[in-house]
N, C-alpha and C positions, 0 to 999 in steps of 0.2 A: 601225487599224480592228479588227484582230483582238483587240487588248487591250480595246477598248470593248465589242465583242460578248461577250468573255469575262466582263467585269464585269457586263453586262446579264444574261447567263445565270446568273451567280452570284447576282445579286439575285433573279431569278425562283426559283432553287432555294431560297434562304433564305425567300422568301415562301411557297413551297410547303411548306417544312418547318414554318413557323409555322402555316399552315393545318392541317397534319397534326397538330401538337401541340394546337391548339385543338379539332380534331375528337376527338383522343384524350381530352382533358379532358372534353369533352361526353359521350363514351361512358362514361368512368369515372363521371361524375356520374349518368348514366342508370342505370348498373349499380348504384351505391349506392342510388338511389331504388328500383330494382327489388328489391334485397335488403331494404331497409327495408319495402317493401310486402309482400314475402314473409314477413318476420318477423311483421308485424302480422296477416297472414292466418293464419299458423300459430298465433299466440297466440289469435286469435279462434276458430280451429278447436278448439284445446285446450279453451277455455272452453265451447264448445258441446258437445264430447264429455263434459266433466265434468258439465255440466248435464243432458245427456241420460242419462248413466250413472246419476247420482243419482236422476233422475226415474223411470227404468225400474226401478231397484232398489226404490224406494218402491212402485211399482205391483205388483211381483211378490211382495211380502211378505204375511204373513198378515193377513187383513182383520179377522176377529173370532175369538172363542174357539172357534167351532164349525166354521169352514170354512177350509181351506187351499187357496188358489188357485194353480195353476201355469200361468203364462202366459209364453211365450217373448218375448224382445225383438223378434224378427222379427214375431210376431203383433201386438204392441203398435204397432210402427211402421206396420203396415197400417191400424190404427184411429185412430191419433193423429197429428195434425200439430202438433208442439210449437211451431213458429214461429208458427203462427196461434192456438195455444192453443185449438184446437177440440176440446174434451174432452167435449162433451155426449153423444157417442155411446158413451162407455166404459160397459160394463156395471157395475152397482152392485157386483158381486162382485169387481171388481178395483180398487176404490177403498179406500184405507186412510186413516186419520185424518190423516196428515201429508203427504198428496199435494200440498197447496198450498204446500209449502216453497219451491218455485221461484217462486211468485207473490206470497206475502205475507211480512211481516216475522216475526220470531221470536215476538212476542206474539200474532200471529194464527194460529199453527199449531195451538194447542190447541183454539181455538174461534173462530168467525168472526163478524164484526160485522154486524148488520142496520143499514144506514146509508143515508143519502141524501147524495149529493155534488152540489154545485151549482157550475156554471161558466158564467156568462152564459147561463142557461136551457138549457144543453146537458147532457144526462144520459148517463152511461156505462152501457151495457146489458150488465152482467156477470152474466148469469143463471147462469153456471157455478158461482158460489159457493153458490147454493142447492142445486145438484146434489150438491156434495161435503159439504154440511152434514148430509146424512143419516147421516154417520158417527156423530155424537153426537146425543143428543136435545135439543140446544140449537142453535137457528138463530141465528147471530150476524152473518152478513153476506149481504145480498141487496140489490141495487140496484133502483131503480124500474123497473117495467114501463111502457114508453111508452104502450101501448094504454090503460091505465087513466088515466094522467095526461092524455092528449090527447083520447081519444075516449070515455072513460067506458064502455068496452066491457064488457058483462055477461059475455061468455064469458071474457075475461081475468080478470074478477073471480072467476069460479068456479075458474079455474086457480089463482089465488093462494090462494083459500080452501082448496082441497084440499091445496095445498102446505104451508100453515101448519098444517093439522090433523095433519101428520106429526110435529110437534115439541111437546114438553112445555112449553117456555118460550122466550122470545125476549130477546136482549140487543140494545138499539138504541142506537147511538152516533151522535149527530146534531149536526153543526156547522152552526148556523143563521145564520152570519154574513151570508150572501148571500141570505137568504130575502126576497122582495119582499112587502110588506104592502099590503093594500088600504086604502081610506079608512075602511072599517068596522072596521079593526084586527083582521081575521080572517085566518087562513092561507088562501091560495088553494090549492084542491085540485089545480089544474093543476101546482103546483110542490111540494106537500107530500104525498108518497106515504103516509107513515106515518099522517098525520092522516086520510087517506081510509080506510085500513084500520081505524083506530079508530072512525070514524063509522059504518062498515059492520058493526061488531061483530066483526071478525076478530081483534082483539087482546084480547078479553075474557078475563081471568084468565090471560093468557099473558106479559105483560111482566115479565121478571125484572129487567132493568136499563134505565133510560131516562137517557141521558147527554146533557144539553143543554150544549154547550160553546161559550163565546164568543158567546153568543146575544143578540139584540136583543129577546128576548121580554120582555113586561111582565106585570103582575099579571093583567090581563083575559085575555090570550092563554094564560097558564099555566092559568088556571081553565077556559077553554074546552077546552083540550087534555086535562086530567086528568079532566074530567067524562065523557069518552068512554071512559075506561079504568077498569074495576072495581078492579083490583089492580095495584100496582107494588111489587115487592120492594125495589128500590133506585132512588132518584131522585137523580141527580147534577146540580147546577147549578154550573157552573164559569165564573166571570167573566161572569155574567149581571147586569149592573149596573143594568138597568131594573126589576128586581123589587125592590119595597120592602117588601112584606108578603105574607102567605099567607091573607088573609081569603077565605072562600068555598070553601076546599078542606079544611075540617075533616073532612068526611065521607069523604074519599078514604082508602082503606086503603093506607098507605105503611109498609113495614117499616123501611127504612133511608133516611135523607135526608142527603146530603152537600152542604153549602154552602161552596164554595171561592172565595175572592176575589170575592165578590158585594158590592161596596162600597155598593150602593144599599139593601140590606136594613137596615131599622131596627126592624121589628116582627116578633117571632117568637112572639107570644102564642098563635097558632093551632097551634103545633107541639107542644103538650103531650102529644098522643096517639101520637107517633112512638116506636117502640120503640128505635131506634138513631139518634141525631142527632149529626152531625159538623159543627161550625162552624169553618172554618179561614180566617183572614185577613179576616174580615168586620168591618171597623173601625167600621161604622156602628151595630152592635148594642151597646146599653148596658144593656138590661134583660132579664134571663133569669129573672125571678121566676116566670114561667108554666111553666118547664121542670122543676119540682120532681118530677114524676111520671115523667119519662123514665127508663127503666131504665139505658140506656147513653148517656152524654153526653160528647162531646169538645169542648173549647174550646181552640183552638190559635191563638196570635198574635192574639187579639181584644183590642186595646189599649183599647177603649172600655168594657170590663166592669170594674167595680170591686167590686161586691157580689155574693157567691155564697151569702149566708146562706139563701136559699130552696131551695138544692140539697141540703139535709141528708139527704134520703131517696133520692137517686139511688144506685143500686146500684153502678154502675161509672162513676167520674168521672175524666176526664183533663183537667187544666188545665195546658197547656204554654206557656211564654213569653208569658203574659198579664201585662204589666208593671204593670197597675193593681190586681191582686189581691194583697193583703197579709194579710188576715185569713181564716183557714179554721176558726176555732174552732166555727162553727155546723154543720159537716159531721158531725153525730153519728151518722148512719145509714149512711154510705158504707162499703161493704165493700172496694172496690178503688179506691185513690186514687193518682193520679199528679200530682205538683206540680213536675215538672222545669222548671227555668229560670224559676220565678216568685220574686219578691222577698218571700217569706213571712216574717212576723215570727215569731221563735223562740218568743215567749211564747204566741202563738195556736196554734202547733204543739204545744206542751206541753199546753195546755188541751185541744186535740183528743184527744191521747193519753190524757187522763184521762177525758173524757166519752164517747168512742167505744169501746164494748166489742166492736163487730162487725168492726172494721178487721182485714182479713186480708192486705192487700198495700199497701205504702206506698213510693212512689218519690219521693225527695228529691234527685235528681241536680242538681248545680250550685247548690244552695242554700248561700249563704255565711252565716257567723256562728255556726255550730254548734261549740261547744267541748266539752271533756271532761265538764263538768258537765251540759250539755244532753243529750249522748249517754247518760250514766248515767241521767238522769231519763227520757228516752224509752224506754230499754231496760227499765227497771223498770216503767214504765206499760204497756208493750206485751207484758209477759210474764205468763203465768198463774202465780200463786203463792198459797199459803195466805193467806186474809184479803183477797184481791183480788176485785173484781167481775168481772174478766176470766176467762172460762172456758178460753180457749185462747190460746196464744202466737201472735203474728203470724207468718204463714208466710213472707212475702217482704218484705225491707227492702233498698232500694237507696240507697246514699250515694255513688254514683259522682261524682267530681270535687268532693266537699265537702271544703274545706280548713279546718283550725283545730283538729282533734282528733286524738289519738293513742291514747287508751284506749278499747278496745272490749270490755272484759271483761263489761259488762252485756248484751252482745248474744249471749252464748254459746248461747242456746236457740232462736235464730231458725233456721228450716229453710233458707231460701235467703238468703244475705247477699252483697251486692255492695259491696266496698270499693275498687274500682278507682280509681287516680289520687288516692289519699288519702295522708295523712302517717302512717298507722298503722305502728308498729314491732313491737309485741308481739301475736301472734295465738294464744298458747299457751292462752288461756282459752276459745276458741271450740269447746268440747267437744261441743256439741249440733248444730252446723251440718252439714247434709247436702250443700249445694251452695254452694261458696265461691269468690268471684272476687277475686283479689288483684292484678289486672293493674297493672303499673308502680307498685307500692307500695314503700316503703322499708323493707320488713320485715326483721327480724333472722332470719337463716336458722336460728339455733339455736332460736328460738321456734317456727319451722315444724316442726323436728324434734321438739320437745317436744309440739306439737299432734298429730303423727302417732302418738305413743305413747299419747295420752290420748283421741283421738277415733277410735272404731272404726265410726262411722256414715257418715263422709264418702264420698260416691259421685262427686262431680264437683268438680274442682279446676282453677282457671285461674291460671297463674303467668306470664302473658305479660310479657316484657321485665323479668323479675326477675333481678337480678345475684346471682352466687354459686351458681347451680345447676350443680354439677360432677357428674361421673360418680358419685362416692361419695355425695354428697348425694342425687342422684336415686334411686340404688338404695335408700338408707335410707328415703326418703319413701315410695316405692312399696311396699316390703316392709312398712312399718309400717301404712299405710292398707290394711287387708286387704279392705275392701269397695269400693275405688276402681275405677270402671269408665270414667270419662271424665277425660282430662287434656289440658290445653292448655299448650304451652310455646313459643308464638310468639316468635321473635327471642331465645330464650335460647341463646347461642352459646358456652357454656363447657363443654358436654358433647358427647361423640361416641358413647358406648356406649349403645345402645338395647335391649340384649338383655333387660332386665327389663321392658320395655314391651309385650312381645308378648301378654300376658294381658289387656290392656285392650280395652274394646269400642269406644270412640271416642277417637281420638288426633290431636292437631294439633301437628305439628312444622314448621310453615311458617317459612321464613326462618331455619332453623338450619343448622349446618355438618356435619351427619351425612353419612356417605357409604355406609354399609352398612345396608341395610334388610331383610336376610334374616330377622331375628328377628321381623319384624312381619307375618308371613304369616297370622296368625290374627286380626288386628285386623279388626273389622267395617267401620268407617268411618275412613279415614286421610287426613289433609291433609298434603301435601308441597309446598306452594306456594312457589315461588321458593327452592328448595334447590339451590344451585349445585354441590354436590359429589356429588350423586346421579346416577349414569349407568345403573345396572342395576336394573330393577324386575321382572325375570322371576320373582322369588320371591313376588310379590304376587298370584298368580293366584286365590287364595282370598279376597281382600279383596272385600267387596261394593260399597263406595263409595270411590272413589279420586280424589283431586284433585291433579293434577300441574302446574297452571298455572305457566308461566314458569320451570320447572326445565329450562332449555334444554340441559343436558348429556344429557338422556334422548332418545334418537333411535329407540328400538325399543319399541313397546307392542303389537306384533302378538299377543302371547300373552295379552293381557288381555281377550279377547273374551267371557268369561262374567260380567263384572261387571254390576251393576245400573245404576251410574252412574259415568261416567268423564269427567274434565275434562282435556283435553290442549291447552288454549289456550296459544299461545306456544311449542309444542314443534315441533322440525324433523321432523315425521312425513310420510312419503311419502303421496301421494294414494291409492295402491293400498291401503295399510294402513288409512287412514281409511275407504275404501270398504268394506272387509271388516268393520271394527268397527261401522259403521252397521247392518250386517245382524245383528249378534249382541248388541251392548250395548243394553240397554233405553233408556238415556238417555245419549247421547254429546254432550258439550259441546265444541264446536270453535270 
């Protein structure tokens, strides 16, 4: 009996021990959960403190050029409830232009959008944006006042009228995807606030930019809207596929019109009076003969256009990636011509160079089939010389990514010449070029040295990804180009000595292997992006614009507080240092 009792007692003890272990496991699990919760709370607390710190710092800084406001953080906390974003009671004197950095994205910091947001007939009442928009004379973001939309309240109408009078111009970005239309195909004033303002005359001569994005608007609705507005500086129609023409709006004063991916548009005959017209990705447009008097015209990825002979008097003409355009010989009056990505026939290009004596800028990027004979002919036709009808040599010529030629001796008098990604070997005859881009060219280094002894006018030189740029070569080139002020050596990794480069004004040494930058203290604008060997930048305190993105060996930039612009993205910089830099650097990029 005693043995049985002993065994029973032993079993009870083991069961008790198991329960104790289970309890211990539960306690440990509970402890782990508690620690995890504590970590989350601490992280959340840190984020809130950072947000609060940045916010209060923005509030305490100088508001405008004439008034310096000193407000303690304690006083601000009394007035502001950040969690509720109840900022309407803040005096105007403590509002600075980037105070909304905690509430808007980067693009909205500089100026705010006048917009209407729709979500199942529910409107967000964010009047706060109109409060802060007083910082600039441009009102860009204010949501609908419910009183006007629902009750047509005259008092609210007067409030809005007085508010709008404070601003010189308005930018309105309006996504009309969810706008309900009535059977009469008119906008309902209950849902469309900005049309209400237009009909009441509040937007007369105030609209700077009207952006209709992804809209179901059609020809009739567009006409009804624009007839209530006297002047629109910039009208943007993005993906508005129900608009087919612009009949009826010829009298509207529109400075700039952008048509982006509007596949329904087929008729642009009414747009001949627009000063700046940008047509991008509108494949339904085939006839542009009515646009011959538009001063600035951009045709990008318009595959339906094949004939541009009527555009010969357009001053600034950009035709990019329009696969149907091959003949440009009729563009005899164009001054600035960009034909990048178009399958232009070389003979028509040569004919153009003979007939057009006004051409000042020509971009032929990506055009194939240009050989040495063609380059020589183009160079001679575009250069002023005795016996030629041309009075001045073309200023800008870009042949980026044009393959098939190596001889550029005929281009020696062009002011700005881009030969990037070409097969050019010898550049010794480019004696009159002032701005030269040789990015990723297979040039002979000796010809570059020869050019440096012959060309004393060169001010800007781009040698990105050029092989053979050693310390000796670099010193020779920079010493010989006596007027050189801007040099780019991106991804040139065969030199390390930069002592000769300290006299330049703009210098780009991104993705190089240099490690000592003490000699660059007098450079005005310096790019050191993704330089893995640089760790000390303390000598660059006098540089005005410094870009250090992704140079992750740099961990201390606290001494750079007097710069005008500083880029420290990707750097392991402590939050306290960033906080201090935000107070002193005019434009800190993080």
